[in-house]
N, C-alpha and C positions, 0 to 999 in steps of 0.2 A: 511127477507125471508118470503115466504108465505107457506101456507099449501100444495100447489101443489108440493113442492119439497120433494122428497123421500130421507131422510138422508141415509138410507141403500144403496140405489142405488148410491148416490154421494160418499159415503165412499168407495164403491167397485171400482168405476172408478177413484177415487182419487189417487190410488196407481199406480206408473209408471209400475211396473212389471205386474200388472193385465191388464193395458191398452195394454202392449206389447203382453200379452197372447191373448187378444181379437183380436188384429191385426192378429196374427198368425192363430187363428181359422177362422177369416173372409177370409183369403187367402186360407187356406187349406180346409175349410168347416167343418172338423171334425178332432179331434185328441185325443189321450190318454195323461195322465199325463206324461208317459214315453217319448213319442214323443216330447211333449213340453219341458220337462227337457233337452232333447238332444239339443234343439235349444236355450236354455236360460242359463244364467250364475248362475243358482240356482239348488238345489237338487230336485229330484223327490218329496220328502216329502214336500218341500217348495211349489212346483207347486201344489201339492194336496191340501195344505191349502189354497192357493190363489183360486183354483178352487171351493173350498167349499164356500168361501166368494162370489164369482161370482154367484154360484148356489143359495145361500140364497137371493141374490139380484134379482134373476130371469134373470140374463144376460146370463147364459149358462144352457144347459139342458144335464144331463148325460143320457146315454143309455147303459145298460149292454148288451154286446155281448160276450157270453161265460165268460171267466175270465177277459175280458177287460171292462173298462168303457170308453166309447167314449163321448167326449163333443162337443157340437155345440153351436154357439151363437144364442140367441133368438133375432132376428132382430127387432121384435116389441118392446121389452124392451129396446134395444139399441137405437132405434128411440125415445123412450120416454125420455131416458137420454139426447139425443141430443136436443130435444125440451125444456127440463128443462134448460139445459145449455144455450141455446139461450135466453130463457126468463130471466134468471138471468143476463146474459151479457147485455141485453137491459136495465134492471132495473139499473144496475151499470152505464151504459152509461148515463142514465138520471140523476142519482145522481151526476156524475162527471160534467155534464153540469151545474147543479144547483150550485155546488161548484165553478165552474169557473165564473159563472155570479156574485155570491156573492163576490168573490175575486176581480173581476173587479170593482164592485160597491164600495167596500171598498177602493180600490186604487184610484178611481176617487174622492171619498169623501176626501181623504187625500191630493190630489193634484188638487184642483179645477182650478188652472191656466192652467193645461194641457187641459182642456175642452174648453177654449176660443180660438177662431181663432187668430192667430198672426197678429198684425198690422204692416204695412209697414212704 
């Protein structure tokens, strides 16, 4: 991996429950921990902990409105995560292609007769 990859960001989006929360926030625009907990199979306390992780990664922003804390997705930070994911995916695709070429070269070296055209 390279230095452009933000481990905190990746750790935050690596959890399926947090990704589900991001999806809900993207659909709704804004929500409280209580609203999210009502729509997810976890407690409000668990939702609050997940939101804290997302907040530290910069993926959500809390806004206090009276006694409520409302969360919204930081779309620029989410776009950054997507860009990083695409870059890492492309790097792994290149690695897998190199491995494939090496495996094919090894196979051809083991079976040199397969490289010759068949005579009639």
